PQR file with spaces between the fields and no chain letter, atoms N, CA, C, O and H, PARSE charges and radii, in Angstrom:
ATOM       1  N    MET     1      17.362   -7.190    6.194 -0.4000 1.5000
ATOM       2  CA   MET     1      15.909   -7.406    5.728 -0.0000 2.0000
ATOM       3  C    MET     1      15.107   -7.544    6.921  0.5500 1.7000
ATOM       4  O    MET     1      15.375   -8.284    7.868 -0.5500 1.4000
ATOM       5  N    ASN     2      13.888   -6.617    6.789 -0.4000 1.5000
ATOM       6  CA   ASN     2      13.041   -6.954    7.759 -0.0000 2.0000
ATOM       7  C    ASN     2      11.771   -7.356    6.940  0.5500 1.7000
ATOM       8  O    ASN     2      11.814   -7.424    5.712 -0.5500 1.4000
ATOM       9  H    ASN     2      13.670   -6.016    6.019  0.4000 1.0000
ATOM      10  N    PHE     3      10.613   -7.627    7.675 -0.4000 1.5000
ATOM      11  CA   PHE     3       9.195   -8.138    7.045 -0.0000 2.0000
ATOM      12  C    PHE     3       8.745   -7.123    6.077  0.5500 1.7000
ATOM      13  O    PHE     3       8.207   -7.461    5.022 -0.5500 1.4000
ATOM      14  H    PHE     3      10.577   -7.572    8.673  0.4000 1.0000
ATOM      15  N    ASP     4       8.937   -5.943    6.383 -0.4000 1.5000
ATOM      16  CA   ASP     4       8.267   -5.095    5.311 -0.0000 2.0000
ATOM      17  C    ASP     4       8.883   -4.955    3.984  0.5500 1.7000
ATOM      18  O    ASP     4       8.249   -4.655    2.973 -0.5500 1.4000
ATOM      19  H    ASP     4       9.373   -5.668    7.240  0.4000 1.0000
ATOM      20  N    ASP     5      10.408   -5.234    4.040 -0.4000 1.5000
ATOM      21  CA   ASP     5      11.100   -5.343    2.879 -0.0000 2.0000
ATOM      22  C    ASP     5      10.685   -6.488    1.972  0.5500 1.7000
ATOM      23  O    ASP     5      10.585   -6.386    0.749 -0.5500 1.4000
ATOM      24  H    ASP     5      10.923   -5.478    4.862  0.4000 1.0000
ATOM      25  N    VAL     6      10.425   -7.719    2.763 -0.4000 1.5000
ATOM      26  CA   VAL     6      10.137   -9.013    2.100 -0.0000 2.0000
ATOM      27  C    VAL     6       8.755   -9.087    1.485  0.5500 1.7000
ATOM      28  O    VAL     6       8.398   -9.733    0.499 -0.5500 1.4000
ATOM      29  H    VAL     6      10.506   -7.802    3.757  0.4000 1.0000
ATOM      30  N    MET     7       8.041   -8.278    2.285 -0.4000 1.5000
ATOM      31  CA   MET     7       6.534   -8.473    2.074 -0.0000 2.0000
ATOM      32  C    MET     7       6.000   -8.152    0.704  0.5500 1.7000
ATOM      33  O    MET     7       4.959   -8.674    0.305 -0.5500 1.4000
ATOM      34  H    MET     7       8.331   -7.754    3.085  0.4000 1.0000
ATOM      35  N    LEU     8       6.725   -7.265   -0.055 -0.4000 1.5000
ATOM      36  CA   LEU     8       6.405   -6.717   -1.317 -0.0000 2.0000
ATOM      37  C    LEU     8       7.265   -7.144   -2.520  0.5500 1.7000
ATOM      38  O    LEU     8       7.239   -6.558   -3.603 -0.5500 1.4000
ATOM      39  H    LEU     8       7.571   -6.841    0.270  0.4000 1.0000
ATOM      40  N    TYR     9       8.077   -8.282   -2.221 -0.4000 1.5000
ATOM      41  CA   TYR     9       9.048   -8.652   -3.390 -0.0000 2.0000
ATOM      42  C    TYR     9       8.034   -9.402   -4.305  0.5500 1.7000
ATOM      43  O    TYR     9       7.071  -10.074   -3.938 -0.5500 1.4000
ATOM      44  H    TYR     9       8.098   -8.757   -1.342  0.4000 1.0000
ATOM      45  N    GLY    10       8.484   -9.126   -5.663 -0.4000 1.5000
ATOM      46  CA   GLY    10       7.916   -9.917   -6.808 -0.0000 2.0000
ATOM      47  C    GLY    10       6.630   -9.053   -7.157  0.5500 1.7000
ATOM      48  O    GLY    10       6.001   -9.391   -8.160 -0.5500 1.4000
ATOM      49  H    GLY    10       9.267   -8.580   -5.961  0.4000 1.0000
ATOM      50  N    LEU    11       6.223   -8.058   -6.478 -0.4000 1.5000
ATOM      51  CA   LEU    11       5.010   -7.277   -6.910 -0.0000 2.0000
ATOM      52  C    LEU    11       5.289   -5.954   -7.613  0.5500 1.7000
ATOM      53  O    LEU    11       4.415   -5.089   -7.659 -0.5500 1.4000
ATOM      54  H    LEU    11       6.734   -7.784   -5.663  0.4000 1.0000
ATOM      55  N    ASP    12       6.423   -5.790   -8.131 -0.4000 1.5000
ATOM      56  CA   ASP    12       6.854   -4.439   -8.580 -0.0000 2.0000
ATOM      57  C    ASP    12       5.875   -3.784   -9.765  0.5500 1.7000
ATOM      58  O    ASP    12       5.208   -2.753   -9.683 -0.5500 1.4000
ATOM      59  H    ASP    12       7.133   -6.493   -8.094  0.4000 1.0000
ATOM      60  N    TRP    13       5.985   -4.616  -10.784 -0.4000 1.5000
ATOM      61  CA   TRP    13       4.838   -4.188  -11.731 -0.0000 2.0000
ATOM      62  C    TRP    13       3.538   -4.003  -11.457  0.5500 1.7000
ATOM      63  O    TRP    13       2.949   -3.047  -11.961 -0.5500 1.4000
ATOM      64  H    TRP    13       6.527   -5.454  -10.850  0.4000 1.0000
ATOM      65  N    GLU    14       2.851   -4.950  -10.559 -0.4000 1.5000
ATOM      66  CA   GLU    14       1.533   -4.892  -10.065 -0.0000 2.0000
ATOM      67  C    GLU    14       1.494   -3.500   -9.268  0.5500 1.7000
ATOM      68  O    GLU    14       0.627   -2.677   -9.562 -0.5500 1.4000
ATOM      69  H    GLU    14       3.329   -5.727  -10.149  0.4000 1.0000
ATOM      70  N    LEU    15       2.267   -3.284   -8.436 -0.4000 1.5000
ATOM      71  CA   LEU    15       2.265   -2.118   -7.630 -0.0000 2.0000
ATOM      72  C    LEU    15       2.354   -0.775   -8.399  0.5500 1.7000
ATOM      73  O    LEU    15       1.608    0.170   -8.144 -0.5500 1.4000
ATOM      74  H    LEU    15       2.971   -3.953   -8.198  0.4000 1.0000
ATOM      75  N    PHE    16       3.320   -0.747   -9.365 -0.4000 1.5000
ATOM      76  CA   PHE    16       3.387    0.343  -10.356 -0.0000 2.0000
ATOM      77  C    PHE    16       2.131    0.686  -11.209  0.5500 1.7000
ATOM      78  O    PHE    16       1.678    1.816  -11.395 -0.5500 1.4000
ATOM      79  H    PHE    16       3.927   -1.515   -9.572  0.4000 1.0000
ATOM      80  N    ILE    17       1.577   -0.665  -11.766 -0.4000 1.5000
ATOM      81  CA   ILE    17       0.131   -0.337  -12.362 -0.0000 2.0000
ATOM      82  C    ILE    17      -0.964    0.087  -11.467  0.5500 1.7000
ATOM      83  O    ILE    17      -1.897    0.698  -11.987 -0.5500 1.4000
ATOM      84  H    ILE    17       1.944   -1.583  -11.615  0.4000 1.0000
ATOM      85  N    TRP    18      -0.989   -0.137  -10.252 -0.4000 1.5000
ATOM      86  CA   TRP    18      -1.959    0.082   -9.170 -0.0000 2.0000
ATOM      87  C    TRP    18      -1.740    1.612   -8.865  0.5500 1.7000
ATOM      88  O    TRP    18      -2.757    2.299   -8.779 -0.5500 1.4000
ATOM      89  H    TRP    18      -0.231   -0.634   -9.830  0.4000 1.0000
ATOM      90  N    ASP    19      -0.557    2.193   -8.700 -0.4000 1.5000
ATOM      91  CA   ASP    19      -0.166    3.340   -8.469 -0.0000 2.0000
ATOM      92  C    ASP    19      -0.580    4.339   -9.767  0.5500 1.7000
ATOM      93  O    ASP    19      -1.142    5.412   -9.548 -0.5500 1.4000
ATOM      94  H    ASP    19       0.270    1.635   -8.770  0.4000 1.0000
ATOM      95  N    VAL    20      -0.264    3.908  -11.097 -0.4000 1.5000
ATOM      96  CA   VAL    20      -0.893    4.461  -12.086 -0.0000 2.0000
ATOM      97  C    VAL    20      -2.512    4.706  -12.209  0.5500 1.7000
ATOM      98  O    VAL    20      -3.019    5.793  -12.486 -0.5500 1.4000
ATOM      99  H    VAL    20       0.192    3.036  -11.275  0.4000 1.0000
ATOM     100  N    ILE    21      -3.163    3.595  -11.971 -0.4000 1.5000
ATOM     101  CA   ILE    21      -4.553    3.539  -11.889 -0.0000 2.0000
ATOM     102  C    ILE    21      -5.011    4.516  -10.841  0.5500 1.7000
ATOM     103  O    ILE    21      -5.927    5.313  -11.043 -0.5500 1.4000
ATOM     104  H    ILE    21      -2.752    2.712  -11.746  0.4000 1.0000
ATOM     105  N    ILE    22      -4.403    4.434   -9.819 -0.4000 1.5000
ATOM     106  CA   ILE    22      -5.084    5.218   -8.465 -0.0000 2.0000
ATOM     107  C    ILE    22      -4.580    6.731   -8.856  0.5500 1.7000
ATOM     108  O    ILE    22      -5.303    7.677   -8.545 -0.5500 1.4000
ATOM     109  H    ILE    22      -3.659    3.786   -9.654  0.4000 1.0000
ATOM     110  N    PHE    23      -3.416    6.943   -9.497 -0.4000 1.5000
ATOM     111  CA   PHE    23      -3.279    8.498   -9.881 -0.0000 2.0000
ATOM     112  C    PHE    23      -4.047    9.151  -10.931  0.5500 1.7000
ATOM     113  O    PHE    23      -4.155   10.374  -11.026 -0.5500 1.4000
ATOM     114  H    PHE    23      -2.829    6.175   -9.750  0.4000 1.0000
ATOM     115  N    GLN    24      -4.688    8.126  -11.881 -0.4000 1.5000
ATOM     116  CA   GLN    24      -5.535    8.383  -12.910 -0.0000 2.0000
ATOM     117  C    GLN    24      -7.086    8.722  -12.272  0.5500 1.7000
ATOM     118  O    GLN    24      -7.817    9.646  -12.627 -0.5500 1.4000
ATOM     119  H    GLN    24      -4.600    7.133  -11.804  0.4000 1.0000
ATOM     120  N    LEU    25      -7.356    7.735  -11.264 -0.4000 1.5000
ATOM     121  CA   LEU    25      -8.639    7.877  -10.626 -0.0000 2.0000
ATOM     122  C    LEU    25      -8.598    9.324   -9.988  0.5500 1.7000
ATOM     123  O    LEU    25      -9.477   10.116  -10.328 -0.5500 1.4000
ATOM     124  H    LEU    25      -6.762    6.984  -10.976  0.4000 1.0000
ATOM     125  N    TRP    26      -7.671    9.698   -9.121 -0.4000 1.5000
ATOM     126  CA   TRP    26      -7.640   10.999   -8.462 -0.0000 2.0000
ATOM     127  C    TRP    26      -7.679   12.066   -9.508  0.5500 1.7000
ATOM     128  O    TRP    26      -8.373   13.055   -9.271 -0.5500 1.4000
ATOM     129  H    TRP    26      -6.957    9.054   -8.845  0.4000 1.0000
ATOM     130  N    GLN    27      -7.071   11.999  -10.549 -0.4000 1.5000
ATOM     131  CA   GLN    27      -7.009   13.008  -11.424 -0.0000 2.0000
ATOM     132  C    GLN    27      -8.556   13.193  -12.078  0.5500 1.7000
ATOM     133  O    GLN    27      -9.035   14.304  -12.305 -0.5500 1.4000
ATOM     134  H    GLN    27      -6.508   11.196  -10.742  0.4000 1.0000
ATOM     135  N    MET    28      -9.259   11.918  -12.343 -0.4000 1.5000
ATOM     136  CA   MET    28     -10.512   12.224  -12.648 -0.0000 2.0000
ATOM     137  C    MET    28     -11.518   12.739  -11.580  0.5500 1.7000
ATOM     138  O    MET    28     -12.436   13.501  -11.882 -0.5500 1.4000
ATOM     139  H    MET    28      -8.869   11.016  -12.158  0.4000 1.0000
ATOM     140  N    VAL    29     -11.320   12.322  -10.420 -0.4000 1.5000
ATOM     141  CA   VAL    29     -12.000   12.882   -9.256 -0.0000 2.0000
ATOM     142  C    VAL    29     -11.946   14.343   -9.059  0.5500 1.7000
ATOM     143  O    VAL    29     -12.963   15.014   -8.882 -0.5500 1.4000
ATOM     144  H    VAL    29     -10.575   11.703  -10.175  0.4000 1.0000
ATOM     145  N    ILE    30     -10.642   14.879   -9.095 -0.4000 1.5000
ATOM     146  CA   ILE    30     -10.450   16.403   -8.750 -0.0000 2.0000
ATOM     147  C    ILE    30     -10.376   17.288  -10.008  0.5500 1.7000
ATOM     148  O    ILE    30     -10.057   18.477   -9.972 -0.5500 1.4000
ATOM     149  H    ILE    30      -9.816   14.334   -9.239  0.4000 1.0000
ATOM     150  N    ALA    31     -10.741   16.513  -11.275 -0.4000 1.5000
ATOM     151  CA   ALA    31     -10.893   17.253  -12.323 -0.0000 2.0000
ATOM     152  C    ALA    31     -11.744   18.604  -12.418  0.5500 1.7000
ATOM     153  O    ALA    31     -11.485   19.602  -13.090 -0.5500 1.4000
ATOM     154  H    ALA    31     -11.000   15.548  -11.304  0.4000 1.0000
ATOM     155  N    ASP    32     -12.877   18.360  -11.530 -0.4000 1.5000
ATOM     156  CA   ASP    32     -13.735   19.520  -11.424 -0.0000 2.0000
ATOM     157  C    ASP    32     -13.279   20.636  -10.696  0.5500 1.7000
ATOM     158  O    ASP    32     -13.719   21.778  -10.823 -0.5500 1.4000
ATOM     159  H    ASP    32     -13.088   17.549  -10.985  0.4000 1.0000
ATOM     160  N    TYR    33     -12.382   20.275   -9.925 -0.4000 1.5000
ATOM     161  CA   TYR    33     -11.917   21.301   -8.829 -0.0000 2.0000
ATOM     162  C    TYR    33     -10.737   22.169   -9.524  0.5500 1.7000
ATOM     163  O    TYR    33     -10.266   23.179   -9.000 -0.5500 1.4000
ATOM     164  H    TYR    33     -12.024   19.346   -9.822  0.4000 1.0000
ATOM     165  N    GLY    34     -10.355   21.687  -10.670 -0.4000 1.5000
ATOM     166  CA   GLY    34      -9.090   22.160  -10.982 -0.0000 2.0000
ATOM     167  C    GLY    34      -8.057   21.081  -11.248  0.5500 1.7000
ATOM     168  O    GLY    34      -8.019   20.147  -10.448 -0.5500 1.4000
ATOM     169  H    GLY    34     -10.738   20.867  -11.096  0.4000 1.0000
ATOM     170  N    ASP    35      -7.243   21.092  -12.237 -0.4000 1.5000
ATOM     171  CA   ASP    35      -6.422   19.971  -12.616 -0.0000 2.0000
ATOM     172  C    ASP    35      -5.159   20.019  -11.809  0.5500 1.7000
ATOM     173  O    ASP    35      -4.203   20.605  -12.317 -0.5500 1.4000
ATOM     174  H    ASP    35      -7.274   21.851  -12.887  0.4000 1.0000
ATOM     175  N    SER    36      -5.030   19.507  -10.674 -0.4000 1.5000
ATOM     176  CA   SER    36      -3.860   19.632   -9.675 -0.0000 2.0000
ATOM     177  C    SER    36      -2.986   18.377   -9.800  0.5500 1.7000
ATOM     178  O    SER    36      -3.478   17.345   -9.344 -0.5500 1.4000
ATOM     179  H    SER    36      -5.807   19.031  -10.261  0.4000 1.0000
ATOM     180  N    VAL    37      -2.010   18.322  -10.239 -0.4000 1.5000
ATOM     181  CA   VAL    37      -1.244   17.052  -10.478 -0.0000 2.0000
ATOM     182  C    VAL    37      -0.642   16.835   -9.040  0.5500 1.7000
ATOM     183  O    VAL    37      -0.616   15.688   -8.593 -0.5500 1.4000
ATOM     184  H    VAL    37      -1.611   19.160  -10.609  0.4000 1.0000
ATOM     185  N    ALA    38      -0.186   17.821   -8.344 -0.4000 1.5000
ATOM     186  CA   ALA    38       0.444   17.756   -6.776 -0.0000 2.0000
ATOM     187  C    ALA    38      -0.522   17.129   -5.970  0.5500 1.7000
ATOM     188  O    ALA    38      -0.117   16.354   -5.103 -0.5500 1.4000
ATOM     189  H    ALA    38      -0.207   18.752   -8.708  0.4000 1.0000
ATOM     190  N    ILE    39      -1.751   17.331   -6.104 -0.4000 1.5000
ATOM     191  CA   ILE    39      -2.952   16.634   -5.014 -0.0000 2.0000
ATOM     192  C    ILE    39      -2.919   15.237   -5.383  0.5500 1.7000
ATOM     193  O    ILE    39      -2.758   14.316   -4.582 -0.5500 1.4000
ATOM     194  H    ILE    39      -2.080   17.961   -6.808  0.4000 1.0000
ATOM     195  N    SER    40      -3.079   15.119   -6.640 -0.4000 1.5000
ATOM     196  CA   SER    40      -3.231   13.734   -7.264 -0.0000 2.0000
ATOM     197  C    SER    40      -1.901   12.736   -6.534  0.5500 1.7000
ATOM     198  O    SER    40      -2.000   11.717   -5.851 -0.5500 1.4000
ATOM     199  H    SER    40      -3.210   15.867   -7.291  0.4000 1.0000
ATOM     200  N    ILE    41      -0.904   13.344   -6.900 -0.4000 1.5000
ATOM     201  CA   ILE    41       0.330   12.600   -6.505 -0.0000 2.0000
ATOM     202  C    ILE    41       0.390   12.232   -4.976  0.5500 1.7000
ATOM     203  O    ILE    41       0.787   11.146   -4.550 -0.5500 1.4000
ATOM     204  H    ILE    41      -0.823   14.172   -7.454  0.4000 1.0000
ATOM     205  N    PHE    42      -0.103   13.390   -4.127 -0.4000 1.5000
ATOM     206  CA   PHE    42      -0.088   13.234   -2.661 -0.0000 2.0000
ATOM     207  C    PHE    42      -1.078   12.111   -2.206  0.5500 1.7000
ATOM     208  O    PHE    42      -0.836   11.265   -1.346 -0.5500 1.4000
ATOM     209  H    PHE    42      -0.425   14.272   -4.472  0.4000 1.0000
ATOM     210  N    LEU    43      -2.294   12.250   -2.963 -0.4000 1.5000
ATOM     211  CA   LEU    43      -3.252   11.124   -2.587 -0.0000 2.0000
ATOM     212  C    LEU    43      -3.014    9.761   -3.032  0.5500 1.7000
ATOM     213  O    LEU    43      -3.479    8.787   -2.440 -0.5500 1.4000
ATOM     214  H    LEU    43      -2.491   12.937   -3.662  0.4000 1.0000
ATOM     215  N    THR    44      -2.286    9.688   -4.083 -0.4000 1.5000
ATOM     216  CA   THR    44      -1.846    8.353   -4.478 -0.0000 2.0000
ATOM     217  C    THR    44      -0.666    7.914   -3.657  0.5500 1.7000
ATOM     218  O    THR    44      -0.379    6.718   -3.608 -0.5500 1.4000
ATOM     219  H    THR    44      -1.908   10.479   -4.565  0.4000 1.0000
ATOM     220  N    TYR    45      -0.028    8.741   -3.066 -0.4000 1.5000
ATOM     221  CA   TYR    45       1.162    8.332   -2.013 -0.0000 2.0000
ATOM     222  C    TYR    45       0.403    7.986   -0.731  0.5500 1.7000
ATOM     223  O    TYR    45       0.876    7.063   -0.069 -0.5500 1.4000
ATOM     224  H    TYR    45      -0.262    9.713   -3.106  0.4000 1.0000
ATOM     225  N    MET    46      -0.683    8.577   -0.291 -0.4000 1.5000
ATOM     226  CA   MET    46      -1.399    8.231    0.854 -0.0000 2.0000
ATOM     227  C    MET    46      -1.934    6.714    0.645  0.5500 1.7000
ATOM     228  O    MET    46      -1.640    5.794    1.409 -0.5500 1.4000
ATOM     229  H    MET    46      -1.067    9.327   -0.829  0.4000 1.0000
ATOM     230  N    CYS    47      -2.700    6.594   -0.414 -0.4000 1.5000
ATOM     231  CA   CYS    47      -3.330    5.317   -0.856 -0.0000 2.0000
ATOM     232  C    CYS    47      -2.330    4.226   -0.819  0.5500 1.7000
ATOM     233  O    CYS    47      -2.589    3.150   -0.278 -0.5500 1.4000
ATOM     234  H    CYS    47      -2.939    7.341   -1.035  0.4000 1.0000
ATOM     235  N    ASP    48      -1.144    4.492   -1.407 -0.4000 1.5000
ATOM     236  CA   ASP    48       0.072    3.468   -1.287 -0.0000 2.0000
ATOM     237  C    ASP    48       0.405    3.019    0.167  0.5500 1.7000
ATOM     238  O    ASP    48       0.532    1.849    0.528 -0.5500 1.4000
ATOM     239  H    ASP    48      -0.934    5.365   -1.846  0.4000 1.0000
ATOM     240  N    LYS    49       0.528    4.141    0.954 -0.4000 1.5000
ATOM     241  CA   LYS    49       0.898    3.850    2.418 -0.0000 2.0000
ATOM     242  C    LYS    49      -0.017    3.051    3.141  0.5500 1.7000
ATOM     243  O    LYS    49       0.253    2.141    3.926 -0.5500 1.4000
ATOM     244  H    LYS    49       0.424    5.092    0.661  0.4000 1.0000
ATOM     245  N    ILE    50      -1.199    3.505    2.779 -0.4000 1.5000
ATOM     246  CA   ILE    50      -2.575    2.772    3.745 -0.0000 2.0000
ATOM     247  C    ILE    50      -2.506    1.298    2.957  0.5500 1.7000
ATOM     248  O    ILE    50      -2.796    0.353    3.690 -0.5500 1.4000
ATOM     249  H    ILE    50      -1.418    4.244    2.141  0.4000 1.0000
ATOM     250  N    ILE    51      -2.244    1.035    1.896 -0.4000 1.5000
ATOM     251  CA   ILE    51      -2.302   -0.511    1.339 -0.0000 2.0000
ATOM     252  C    ILE    51      -0.950   -1.211    1.879  0.5500 1.7000
ATOM     253  O    ILE    51      -0.988   -2.403    2.186 -0.5500 1.4000
ATOM     254  H    ILE    51      -2.008    1.803    1.300  0.4000 1.0000
ATOM     255  N    ILE    52       0.200   -0.495    1.989 -0.4000 1.5000
ATOM     256  CA   ILE    52       1.302   -1.097    2.592 -0.0000 2.0000
ATOM     257  C    ILE    52       1.077   -1.396    4.011  0.5500 1.7000
ATOM     258  O    ILE    52       1.439   -2.493    4.436 -0.5500 1.4000
ATOM     259  H    ILE    52       0.230    0.473    1.740  0.4000 1.0000
ATOM     260  N    ILE    53       0.551   -0.590    4.750 -0.4000 1.5000
ATOM     261  CA   ILE    53       0.199   -0.887    6.251 -0.0000 2.0000
ATOM     262  C    ILE    53      -0.782   -1.854    6.472  0.5500 1.7000
ATOM     263  O    ILE    53      -0.626   -2.660    7.389 -0.5500 1.4000
ATOM     264  H    ILE    53       0.258    0.301    4.405  0.4000 1.0000
ATOM     265  N    ALA    54      -1.856   -1.890    5.698 -0.4000 1.5000
ATOM     266  CA   ALA    54      -2.922   -2.956    5.802 -0.0000 2.0000
ATOM     267  C    ALA    54      -2.369   -4.179    5.306  0.5500 1.7000
ATOM     268  O    ALA    54      -2.804   -5.207    5.826 -0.5500 1.4000
ATOM     269  H    ALA    54      -1.983   -1.236    4.953  0.4000 1.0000
ATOM     270  N    ARG    55      -1.428   -4.296    4.335 -0.4000 1.5000
ATOM     271  CA   ARG    55      -0.832   -5.480    4.074 -0.0000 2.0000
ATOM     272  C    ARG    55       0.182   -5.973    5.108  0.5500 1.7000
ATOM     273  O    ARG    55       0.439   -7.175    5.177 -0.5500 1.4000
ATOM     274  H    ARG    55      -1.075   -3.461    3.913  0.4000 1.0000
ATOM     275  N    SER    56       0.695   -5.190    5.815 -0.4000 1.5000
ATOM     276  CA   SER    56       1.641   -5.579    6.902 -0.0000 2.0000
ATOM     277  C    SER    56       1.054   -6.120    8.115  0.5500 1.7000
ATOM     278  O    SER    56       1.577   -6.988    8.813 -0.5500 1.4000
ATOM     279  H    SER    56       0.487   -4.213    5.759  0.4000 1.0000
ATOM     280  N    ILE    57      -0.214   -5.481    8.351 -0.4000 1.5000
ATOM     281  CA   ILE    57      -1.004   -5.882    9.479 -0.0000 2.0000
ATOM     282  C    ILE    57      -1.598   -7.447    9.233  0.5500 1.7000
ATOM     283  O    ILE    57      -1.478   -8.336   10.076 -0.5500 1.4000
ATOM     284  H    ILE    57      -0.639   -4.776    7.783  0.4000 1.0000
ATOM     285  N    ALA    58      -2.232   -7.614    7.981 -0.4000 1.5000
ATOM     286  CA   ALA    58      -2.735   -8.864    7.542 -0.0000 2.0000
ATOM     287  C    ALA    58      -1.580   -9.812    7.574  0.5500 1.7000
ATOM     288  O    ALA    58      -1.771  -10.916    8.083 -0.5500 1.4000
ATOM     289  H    ALA    58      -2.329   -6.892    7.295  0.4000 1.0000
ATOM     290  N    GLY    59      -0.477   -9.531    7.120 -0.4000 1.5000
ATOM     291  CA   GLY    59       0.589  -10.596    7.078 -0.0000 2.0000
ATOM     292  C    GLY    59       1.078  -10.874    8.414  0.5500 1.7000
ATOM     293  O    GLY    59       1.460  -12.020    8.647 -0.5500 1.4000
ATOM     294  H    GLY    59      -0.322   -8.634    6.706  0.4000 1.0000
ATOM     295  N    GLU    60       1.122   -9.997    9.323 -0.4000 1.5000
ATOM     296  CA   GLU    60       1.448  -10.445   10.826 -0.0000 2.0000
ATOM     297  C    GLU    60       0.534  -11.195   11.247  0.5500 1.7000
ATOM     298  O    GLU    60       0.873  -12.214   11.849 -0.5500 1.4000
ATOM     299  H    GLU    60       0.811   -9.065    9.133  0.4000 1.0000
ATOM     300  N    LYS    61      -0.852  -10.910   11.055 -0.4000 1.5000
ATOM     301  CA   LYS    61      -1.844  -11.735   11.745 -0.0000 2.0000
ATOM     302  C    LYS    61      -1.758  -13.262   10.996  0.5500 1.7000
ATOM     303  O    LYS    61      -1.761  -14.323   11.621 -0.5500 1.4000
ATOM     304  H    LYS    61      -1.128  -10.082   10.566  0.4000 1.0000
ATOM     305  N    ASN    62      -1.695  -13.156    9.798 -0.4000 1.5000
ATOM     306  CA   ASN    62      -1.642  -14.469    9.153 -0.0000 2.0000
ATOM     307  C    ASN    62      -0.210  -15.403    9.569  0.5500 1.7000
ATOM     308  O    ASN    62      -0.277  -16.628    9.670 -0.5500 1.4000
ATOM     309  H    ASN    62      -1.693  -12.294    9.291  0.4000 1.0000
ATOM     310  N    LEU    63       0.804  -14.799    9.744 -0.4000 1.5000
ATOM     311  CA   LEU    63       1.902  -15.432   10.257 -0.0000 2.0000
ATOM     312  C    LEU    63       1.688  -15.893   11.699  0.5500 1.7000
ATOM     313  O    LEU    63       2.018  -17.032   12.029 -0.5500 1.4000
ATOM     314  H    LEU    63       0.858  -13.803    9.663  0.4000 1.0000
ATOM     315  N    SER    64       1.224  -15.163   12.435 -0.4000 1.5000
ATOM     316  CA   SER    64       0.977  -15.587   13.781 -0.0000 2.0000
ATOM     317  C    SER    64      -0.044  -16.597   14.030  0.5500 1.7000
ATOM     318  O    SER    64       0.004  -17.376   14.982 -0.5500 1.4000
ATOM     319  H    SER    64       0.956  -14.238   12.167  0.4000 1.0000
ATOM     320  N    ARG    65      -1.078  -16.565   13.052 -0.4000 1.5000
ATOM     321  CA   ARG    65      -2.070  -17.704   13.160 -0.0000 2.0000
ATOM     322  C    ARG    65      -1.368  -18.970   12.638  0.5500 1.7000
ATOM     323  O    ARG    65      -1.452  -19.968   13.353 -0.5500 1.4000
ATOM     324  H    ARG    65      -1.117  -15.932   12.279  0.4000 1.0000
ATOM     325  N    ARG    66      -0.727  -19.051   11.552 -0.4000 1.5000
ATOM     326  CA   ARG    66      -0.126  -20.105   10.958 -0.0000 2.0000
ATOM     327  C    ARG    66       0.991  -20.728   11.759  0.5500 1.7000
ATOM     328  O    ARG    66       1.269  -21.927   11.740 -0.5500 1.4000
ATOM     329  H    ARG    66      -0.659  -18.240   10.971  0.4000 1.0000
ATOM     330  N    SER    67       1.646  -19.734   12.513 -0.4000 1.5000
ATOM     331  CA   SER    67       2.846  -20.370   13.250 -0.0000 2.0000
ATOM     332  C    SER    67       2.561  -20.655   14.737  0.5500 1.7000
ATOM     333  O    SER    67       3.421  -21.175   15.449 -0.5500 1.4000
ATOM     334  H    SER    67       1.420  -18.760   12.529  0.4000 1.0000
ATOM     335  N    VAL    68       1.352  -20.311   15.194 -0.4000 1.5000
ATOM     336  CA   VAL    68       0.762  -20.277   16.436 -0.0000 2.0000
ATOM     337  C    VAL    68       1.833  -19.881   17.497  0.5500 1.7000
ATOM     338  O    VAL    68       2.186  -20.581   18.446 -0.5500 1.4000
ATOM     339  H    VAL    68       0.654  -19.889   14.616  0.4000 1.0000
ATOM     340  N    ILE    69       2.304  -18.601   17.163 -0.4000 1.5000
ATOM     341  CA   ILE    69       2.905  -17.817   17.737 -0.0000 2.0000
ATOM     342  C    ILE    69       2.302  -16.320   18.094  0.5500 1.7000
ATOM     343  O    ILE    69       1.970  -15.660   17.110 -0.5500 1.4000
ATOM     344  H    ILE    69       2.017  -18.032   16.392  0.4000 1.0000
ATOM     345  N    ASP    70       2.142  -15.771   19.262 -0.4000 1.5000
ATOM     346  CA   ASP    70       1.378  -14.728   19.556 -0.0000 2.0000
ATOM     347  C    ASP    70       2.222  -13.519   18.739  0.5500 1.7000
ATOM     348  O    ASP    70       3.451  -13.519   18.679 -0.5500 1.4000
ATOM     349  H    ASP    70       2.412  -16.307   20.062  0.4000 1.0000
ATOM     350  N    ASN    71       1.395  -12.517   18.136 -0.4000 1.5000
ATOM     351  CA   ASN    71       1.944  -11.538   17.569 -0.0000 2.0000
ATOM     352  C    ASN    71       2.537  -10.380   18.361  0.5500 1.7000
ATOM     353  O    ASN    71       3.084   -9.416   17.825 -0.5500 1.4000
ATOM     354  H    ASN    71       0.396  -12.516   18.184  0.4000 1.0000
ATOM     355  N    LYS    72       2.391  -10.542   19.677 -0.4000 1.5000
ATOM     356  CA   LYS    72       3.296   -9.671   20.598 -0.0000 2.0000
ATOM     357  C    LYS    72       4.819  -10.030   20.548  0.5500 1.7000
ATOM     358  O    LYS    72       5.611   -9.190   20.976 -0.5500 1.4000
ATOM     359  H    LYS    72       1.947  -11.325   20.113  0.4000 1.0000
ATOM     360  N    PHE    73       5.275  -11.197   20.066 -0.4000 1.5000
ATOM     361  CA   PHE    73       6.667  -11.541   20.029 -0.0000 2.0000
ATOM     362  C    PHE    73       7.206  -11.117   18.627  0.5500 1.7000
ATOM     363  O    PHE    73       8.408  -11.304   18.437 -0.5500 1.4000
ATOM     364  H    PHE    73       4.631  -11.879   19.718  0.4000 1.0000
ATOM     365  N    PHE    74       6.659  -10.712   17.884 -0.4000 1.5000
ATOM     366  CA   PHE    74       7.193  -10.191   16.465 -0.0000 2.0000
ATOM     367  C    PHE    74       7.865   -8.809   16.805  0.5500 1.7000
ATOM     368  O    PHE    74       7.438   -8.013   17.642 -0.5500 1.4000
ATOM     369  H    PHE    74       5.683  -10.560   18.037  0.4000 1.0000
ATOM     370  N    ILE    75       8.969   -8.654   16.033 -0.4000 1.5000
ATOM     371  CA   ILE    75       9.504   -7.127   16.462 -0.0000 2.0000
ATOM     372  C    ILE    75       9.032   -6.176   15.439  0.5500 1.7000
ATOM     373  O    ILE    75       9.302   -4.979   15.537 -0.5500 1.4000
ATOM     374  H    ILE    75       9.315   -9.301   15.353  0.4000 1.0000
């Protein structure tokens, strides 16, 4: 188990609903340019990865701030 795996435990339904909402958002945004499901799926995937990276960075900063250990020492 590493920090990335533990970071998102318990948020399964929230993340699923978030992905559905983001997918529908992209469907509405690109509806004028042709209804492409593949583009919406790709953009939803990219948004999901951005959120995971941002949450990981924020979690490491929070952990280093609260434990008074510099984040350079985290693996």
